[in-house]
C-alpha positions as CSV (number, residue, x, y, z in Angstrom):
1,M,3.1,-3.4,-34.3
2,T,5.9,-4.7,-32.1
3,E,6.5,-4.2,-28.3
4,I,9.2,-1.3,-27.8
5,A,9.3,-0.7,-24.2
6,H,9.3,-3.7,-22.7
7,G,10.7,-6.1,-25.2
8,A,9.7,-7.3,-28.8
9,V,6.2,-9.0,-28.4
10,V,4.1,-9.5,-31.4
11,V,0.4,-8.6,-31.0
12,L,-1.6,-11.5,-32.7
13,P,-5.0,-10.2,-34.1
14,G,-7.7,-12.0,-32.5
15,E,-6.1,-13.4,-29.6
16,A,-7.6,-14.3,-26.5
17,I,-7.9,-11.7,-23.7
18,V,-6.2,-14.4,-21.2
19,S,-3.5,-15.7,-23.8
20,R,-2.5,-12.2,-24.5
21,W,-2.5,-11.4,-20.9
22,W,-0.2,-14.3,-19.7
23,R,2.1,-13.4,-22.4
24,T,2.5,-9.9,-21.6
25,I,2.2,-9.8,-17.8
26,D,5.1,-9.4,-15.4
27,K,5.5,-13.1,-14.0
28,G,8.2,-12.2,-11.7
29,V,6.2,-9.5,-9.9
30,L,3.1,-12.0,-10.1
31,G,5.4,-15.0,-8.6
32,A,6.5,-12.6,-5.9
33,L,2.9,-11.4,-4.7
34,V,1.7,-15.0,-4.6
35,L,4.6,-16.0,-2.3
36,L,3.7,-13.0,-0.3
37,F,0.5,-14.1,0.4
38,A,1.4,-17.4,0.9
39,V,3.5,-16.3,3.8
40,G,0.4,-14.2,5.2
41,L,-1.4,-17.4,5.3
42,L,1.4,-19.4,7.0
43,L,1.8,-16.7,9.3
44,G,-1.8,-16.7,10.1
45,F,-2.0,-20.0,11.3
46,A,0.4,-19.1,14.3
47,A,-0.9,-15.5,15.0
48,S,-4.5,-15.8,14.5
49,V,-5.0,-18.7,16.8
50,P,-4.7,-16.8,19.9
51,L,-7.2,-14.4,18.7
52,A,-9.5,-16.7,18.0
53,E,-9.1,-18.4,21.3
54,R,-10.0,-15.1,22.9
55,N,-12.9,-14.4,20.9
56,G,-14.4,-17.9,21.8
57,L,-14.1,-19.1,17.9
58,P,-12.9,-21.7,16.2
59,P,-9.0,-22.1,16.1
60,F,-8.6,-21.3,12.3
61,H,-11.5,-19.0,11.8
62,Y,-9.4,-15.9,11.1
63,V,-7.1,-18.2,8.7
64,Y,-10.2,-19.0,6.9
65,R,-11.5,-15.4,6.5
66,Q,-7.6,-14.4,5.4
67,A,-8.1,-17.1,2.8
68,I,-11.6,-15.8,1.3
69,F,-10.1,-12.4,1.6
70,G,-7.1,-13.2,-0.1
71,S,-9.2,-14.9,-3.1
72,M,-11.1,-12.0,-3.4
73,A,-7.8,-9.7,-3.4
74,F,-6.6,-11.9,-6.2
75,A,-9.8,-11.9,-8.3
76,V,-9.5,-8.2,-8.2
77,M,-5.7,-8.1,-9.0
78,L,-6.2,-10.4,-11.9
79,G,-9.4,-8.8,-13.3
80,I,-7.8,-5.3,-13.4
81,S,-4.5,-6.3,-14.4
82,M,-6.3,-7.7,-17.7
83,M,-8.1,-4.4,-18.3
84,S,-6.3,-1.4,-20.9
85,P,-4.4,1.2,-18.7
86,Q,-7.3,4.0,-20.1
87,M,-10.0,1.7,-18.3
88,V,-8.0,1.4,-15.2
89,R,-7.6,5.4,-15.2
90,R,-11.3,5.7,-15.6
91,L,-12.4,3.4,-12.7
92,G,-9.7,4.8,-10.6
93,V,-10.8,8.5,-11.2
94,I,-14.5,7.6,-10.9
95,G,-13.6,5.1,-7.7
96,F,-11.7,8.4,-6.0
97,F,-14.6,10.2,-5.7
98,F,-16.7,7.1,-4.1
99,A,-13.7,6.8,-1.7
100,A,-13.1,10.2,-0.8
101,A,-16.7,10.6,0.0
102,A,-16.7,7.3,2.1
103,V,-13.5,9.1,4.3
104,M,-15.3,12.1,4.5
105,L,-18.6,10.6,6.0
106,L,-16.5,8.7,8.6
107,P,-17.0,11.3,11.3
108,V,-20.7,11.0,10.7
109,L,-21.5,7.3,10.0
110,G,-18.2,5.5,10.9
111,T,-17.1,3.6,14.4
112,D,-13.8,3.4,16.1
113,F,-14.7,-0.4,17.3
114,G,-12.9,1.0,20.9
115,K,-9.9,1.8,19.4
116,G,-10.0,5.5,19.5
117,A,-9.8,6.2,15.8
118,V,-12.8,6.5,13.9
119,R,-11.6,4.5,10.7
120,W,-14.1,1.9,9.8
121,Y,-17.7,1.2,8.7
122,S,-19.5,-1.4,10.4
123,L,-21.6,-3.8,8.3
124,G,-22.4,-6.4,11.1
125,F,-20.7,-9.3,9.4
126,A,-17.6,-7.2,8.3
127,S,-16.1,-3.7,8.7
128,V,-14.6,-1.9,5.9
129,Q,-11.7,0.6,6.3
130,P,-12.2,3.4,3.1
131,S,-8.7,4.9,3.4
132,E,-7.1,1.6,2.4
133,F,-9.2,2.0,-1.1
134,L,-8.4,5.7,-1.2
135,K,-4.8,5.5,-1.4
136,P,-4.4,3.6,-4.7
137,V,-7.2,5.7,-6.6
138,F,-5.8,8.7,-5.3
139,I,-2.8,8.1,-7.0
140,I,-4.7,7.5,-10.1
141,M,-6.3,10.5,-9.8
142,T,-2.9,12.4,-9.1
143,A,-1.4,10.8,-12.0
144,W,-4.3,11.8,-14.4
145,L,-4.2,15.1,-13.3
146,M,-0.4,15.7,-13.6
147,A,-0.3,14.1,-17.0
148,S,-3.1,16.3,-18.1
149,A,-1.2,19.3,-17.2
150,N,1.5,18.4,-20.0
151,E,-0.9,18.5,-22.6
152,P,-1.3,21.7,-24.7
153,G,-4.0,23.6,-23.2
154,G,-4.3,21.2,-20.4
155,P,-5.6,22.0,-16.8
156,P,-3.1,23.2,-13.9
157,G,-3.0,19.7,-12.8
158,K,-0.2,19.9,-10.3
159,T,-2.1,22.6,-8.5
160,I,-5.4,20.9,-8.5
161,S,-3.9,17.7,-7.2
162,F,-2.1,19.7,-4.3
163,A,-5.3,21.0,-3.1
164,V,-6.9,17.6,-3.2
165,L,-4.0,16.1,-1.5
166,I,-4.3,18.7,1.5
167,L,-8.4,17.9,1.8
168,I,-7.8,14.3,1.9
169,V,-5.0,14.6,4.5
170,A,-6.9,16.8,6.5
171,F,-9.9,14.2,6.7
172,L,-7.2,11.4,7.5
173,A,-5.8,13.6,10.3
174,L,-9.4,14.2,11.8
175,Q,-10.1,10.2,12.5
176,P,-7.0,10.6,13.5
177,D,-4.9,8.3,10.7
178,F,-1.6,10.4,11.0
179,G,0.0,7.1,9.3
180,Q,-1.8,6.9,6.4
181,A,-2.2,10.8,6.0
182,M,1.9,10.6,5.8
183,L,1.8,7.7,3.5
184,T,-0.3,9.5,1.0
185,I,2.1,12.5,1.0
186,V,5.0,10.6,0.5
187,A,3.2,8.8,-2.5
188,W,2.0,12.1,-3.9
189,S,5.6,13.7,-3.5
190,A,6.8,10.5,-5.5
191,V,4.4,11.1,-8.5
192,Y,4.9,15.0,-8.4
193,F,8.8,14.5,-8.5
194,V,8.8,12.3,-11.4
195,A,6.5,14.9,-13.1
196,G,9.0,17.5,-12.8
197,A,8.4,19.3,-9.6
198,P,11.2,21.9,-8.7
199,I,13.2,20.9,-5.8
200,F,12.2,24.3,-3.9
201,I,8.5,23.0,-3.9
202,L,9.2,19.6,-2.3
203,T,11.3,21.3,0.1
204,G,8.2,23.4,0.7
205,V,5.9,20.4,1.0
206,V,8.6,19.0,3.7
207,A,8.4,21.9,5.7
208,C,4.8,21.9,5.7
209,V,4.5,18.3,6.8
210,G,6.9,19.3,9.6
211,L,4.8,21.9,10.9
212,V,1.8,20.2,10.7
213,G,3.5,17.6,12.6
214,V,4.5,20.2,15.6
215,L,0.9,21.4,15.6
216,A,-0.1,17.9,15.7
217,Y,2.0,16.7,18.6
218,N,0.9,20.2,20.5
219,N,-2.8,19.5,20.1
220,S,-3.5,15.7,19.9
221,E,-2.8,13.4,22.9
222,H,-2.9,10.4,20.6
223,F,-0.2,11.7,18.3
224,A,1.9,13.0,21.2
225,R,1.9,9.9,23.2
226,R,3.3,7.8,20.4
227,I,6.0,10.4,19.4
228,D,7.0,10.4,23.4
229,G,7.0,6.8,23.3
230,F,9.2,6.7,20.3
231,L,11.5,9.3,21.4
232,S,11.7,7.6,24.9
233,P,15.3,6.1,25.4
234,D,13.9,3.1,27.0
235,V,11.2,0.9,25.9
236,D,8.4,-0.3,28.4
237,P,8.8,-4.2,28.2
238,R,4.9,-4.4,29.0
239,T,3.7,-2.3,25.8
240,Q,3.4,-3.8,22.5
241,M,6.9,-2.4,21.3
242,G,8.6,-4.0,24.1
243,Y,7.2,-7.3,23.6
244,A,7.7,-7.1,19.5
245,I,11.1,-6.0,20.3
246,D,11.8,-9.3,22.5
247,A,10.2,-11.5,20.4
248,I,12.3,-10.3,17.2
249,R,15.6,-10.8,19.5
250,E,14.6,-14.2,20.6
251,G,13.7,-15.3,17.1
252,G,17.7,-15.2,16.4
253,F,18.8,-16.7,12.7
254,F,16.6,-19.5,12.5
255,G,13.6,-18.9,15.1
256,T,12.2,-20.7,17.8
257,G,10.5,-23.0,15.9
258,V,6.8,-23.5,14.4
259,N,4.3,-22.8,16.7
260,E,6.6,-22.2,19.6
261,G,6.6,-18.4,20.0
262,R,5.0,-16.6,22.9
263,V,4.4,-12.9,21.5
264,K,1.4,-14.0,19.4
265,W,-0.4,-14.9,22.7
266,I,0.4,-11.4,24.2
267,L,0.0,-8.9,21.6
268,P,-3.7,-8.1,20.7
269,D,-2.4,-6.7,17.0
270,A,0.0,-9.7,16.5
271,H,-2.0,-10.6,13.4
272,T,-1.9,-7.4,11.8
273,D,0.4,-4.3,12.8
274,F,3.1,-6.7,14.6
275,I,2.9,-9.8,12.2
276,I,6.6,-9.3,11.2
277,A,7.3,-10.1,15.1
278,V,5.5,-13.3,15.0
279,A,7.4,-14.2,12.0
280,A,10.8,-13.1,13.4
281,E,10.3,-15.3,16.4
282,E,9.1,-18.4,15.0
283,Y,11.1,-18.5,11.7
284,G,14.0,-16.2,12.5
285,L,16.0,-13.6,10.4
286,V,15.6,-15.7,7.3
287,M,12.2,-15.7,7.3
288,V,12.0,-11.6,7.7
289,V,15.0,-11.2,5.1
290,F,12.8,-13.2,2.6
291,I,9.8,-11.2,3.5
292,V,11.9,-8.0,2.8
293,A,13.5,-9.5,-0.5
294,L,10.2,-9.9,-2.1
295,F,9.1,-6.2,-1.1
296,G,12.5,-5.3,-2.7
297,F,12.2,-7.3,-6.0
298,I,8.6,-6.0,-6.5
299,A,9.5,-2.5,-6.4
300,A,12.7,-2.6,-8.3
301,R,11.1,-4.6,-10.9
302,C,8.3,-2.3,-11.2
303,L,10.2,1.1,-11.4
304,F,12.8,-0.6,-13.8
305,R,9.9,-1.4,-16.4
306,L,8.6,2.1,-15.8
307,C,11.8,3.9,-16.6
308,S,11.1,2.9,-20.3
309,E,7.6,3.8,-20.2
310,R,6.8,6.3,-22.8
311,D,3.2,7.0,-21.8
312,T,3.3,10.1,-19.2
313,F,0.1,8.9,-17.2
314,I,1.4,5.2,-16.8
315,R,4.8,6.1,-15.8
316,L,3.4,8.5,-13.0
317,A,0.8,6.5,-11.9
318,G,3.0,3.3,-11.9
319,T,5.8,4.9,-10.0
320,G,3.3,6.5,-7.6
321,L,1.8,2.9,-6.8
322,T,5.1,1.1,-6.5
323,V,6.3,3.9,-3.9
324,L,3.1,3.4,-2.2
325,L,3.4,-0.4,-1.7
326,A,7.2,-0.3,-0.7
327,S,6.6,2.8,1.6
328,Q,3.5,0.9,3.3
329,A,5.9,-2.3,4.0
330,F,8.6,0.2,5.2
331,I,6.7,1.7,7.8
332,N,5.2,-1.5,8.9
333,L,8.8,-3.5,9.4
334,G,10.2,0.1,10.7
335,V,7.4,0.1,13.5
336,A,8.4,-3.3,14.7
337,V,11.9,-2.4,14.9
338,R,11.5,1.0,16.4
339,L,13.0,2.8,13.5
340,L,9.7,4.7,13.4
341,P,7.0,5.5,15.8
342,A,4.0,3.0,16.3
343,K,1.3,4.1,13.3
344,G,-1.1,1.1,13.1
345,M,-0.2,0.2,9.6
346,T,-0.6,-3.7,8.1
347,L,1.8,-5.3,6.1
348,P,0.6,-5.7,2.6
349,F,-0.8,-9.2,1.6
350,V,0.8,-10.7,4.8
351,S,-0.9,-8.8,7.7
352,Y,-4.8,-10.1,8.3
353,G,-7.5,-7.8,7.1
354,G,-10.2,-7.7,4.6
355,S,-9.9,-4.1,3.4
356,S,-6.1,-4.2,3.4
357,L,-6.1,-7.2,1.3
358,I,-8.9,-6.3,-1.2
359,A,-7.4,-3.0,-1.6
360,M,-3.6,-3.9,-2.0
361,G,-5.3,-6.4,-4.8
362,A,-6.6,-3.6,-6.6
363,L,-3.2,-1.5,-6.2
364,T,-1.2,-4.6,-7.6
365,G,-3.7,-5.0,-10.0
366,M,-3.4,-1.7,-11.6
367,L,0.4,-2.0,-11.1
368,L,0.6,-5.3,-13.1
369,C,-1.6,-3.7,-15.9
370,F,0.7,-0.7,-16.3
371,T,3.7,-2.6,-16.6
372,R,2.4,-5.4,-19.0
373,T,4.4,-5.3,-22.4
374,R,2.1,-3.7,-25.0
375,P,2.5,-2.1,-28.4
376,Q,3.2,1.8,-28.1
377,A,3.4,4.4,-30.6
378,E,6.7,5.1,-32.5
379,I,8.8,7.9,-30.9
380,G,7.6,10.5,-33.5
381,D,4.0,9.9,-32.8
382,H,4.9,10.2,-28.8
383,L,6.5,13.5,-29.5
384,L,3.6,15.0,-31.5
385,S,1.1,13.8,-29.1
386,N,3.1,16.0,-26.4
387,G,2.7,19.1,-28.4
388,Y,6.3,18.9,-30.1
389,R,6.5,19.9,-33.8
C-alpha cells in the first residue's frame, strides 16, 4: 500500500514507530514550531526578569519555568503526533468531557488571582486554566460529531455540536472570558463551514454573536470597559495598550537593542498578553515579521495538506485546529496593535504560561498527527465507506 494523499511513501512491515513517525511527519511544520518556542525563550530572558524582580525571585526564575513547561509541551506534542488518528479522536472525546466539567466547576472551585475573572484552579505550586485545554478537545468532539452525521444512519451531529457550543460559550462568558468564547465560536464555524454548512446558517450564527455582544456590553462592566477603550479615538498613554503601542513605535525596523527595552518594566503582562510589544521594542519589525511568518507558514502548510485528505473526520478536525491556532495568534497580535479590543490571550508557544504551552503542545501534536503522510483507502473504498454505491 502506498501513500496517496500526501505523496508516495511506502509503509515497511515491522518498521519501528519512531522511524515511521520521522519519515511521515511534516518536518517543515515541526521546525517552525521549534523556532516559535525558541523565540519565546529568547523573549522570556527579556520580559520575565522585571516580573521576577517585582516578586522577589531570581532573575531567570520564569525563564526556567518556561523551559520546563515547554519541555513538557514538546513531550506531549511528540507523543500525540505518533498516535493514530483514531486514538487521537478517542482521547480527544474523552478529554472533552473532563475539560468541560473542569470549566463548569470554575465558579465553585476556581480562583481569579485578583484579576476579576475566575479562570484558574490554584494547585499551590502552580495554576491550571482549563479553558486552554478545552479548546482543542472541543474541536475534536465537534469534528467527530459532524463526520458521524455524514454516515448512513448517523446522529444529527451538526445540531448536537451546536448545542454543545452554546453550553461551552455560556460557561466561558460567565468567567467572564469573552475572548476564549469568541475563539471557540470561530473555530467551530470553520469546522461547520468545511462540513458543508449552508451560508444562511453561518449568517445566523454571526447575527447571534452580534446580539450576544450587545447584551454583554449592556450587562457586563468588564466587557463594556474594554469595548469603550477600543472605540475611543484617543489612547491613554498610561494604560497597557498605550505603553504597548509606544513600545512598538519606538522599536522601529531593527529595535532598540537586546535588553534595552523599557516596556517590560512597565507592563504587568509583558511576558504574556503583550509579549509582542517586547519583541517589537527590542528586536524591531524584523522579529515581528519573522513571528508572523512562522504562524502563517504553519497555517498555510497544514491547510494545504488537509485539502487532499479523504477522511472526513481528519479533514474537519485538522482544519478546526489550524484555525484555532492561527486565530489565537491573530487575536494576540491584533490586540497589541489595537486592531482588536483587549482580550487577555497568549501568543501560542511564545508567551509565558504553563497551561497555554501544554495545551498548545496537545493541539499541535494532534495537528501533526492529522497531517502525517500515511496509507489511505483507494477512492472506491472511500466512496463505499460514505454510503455511495
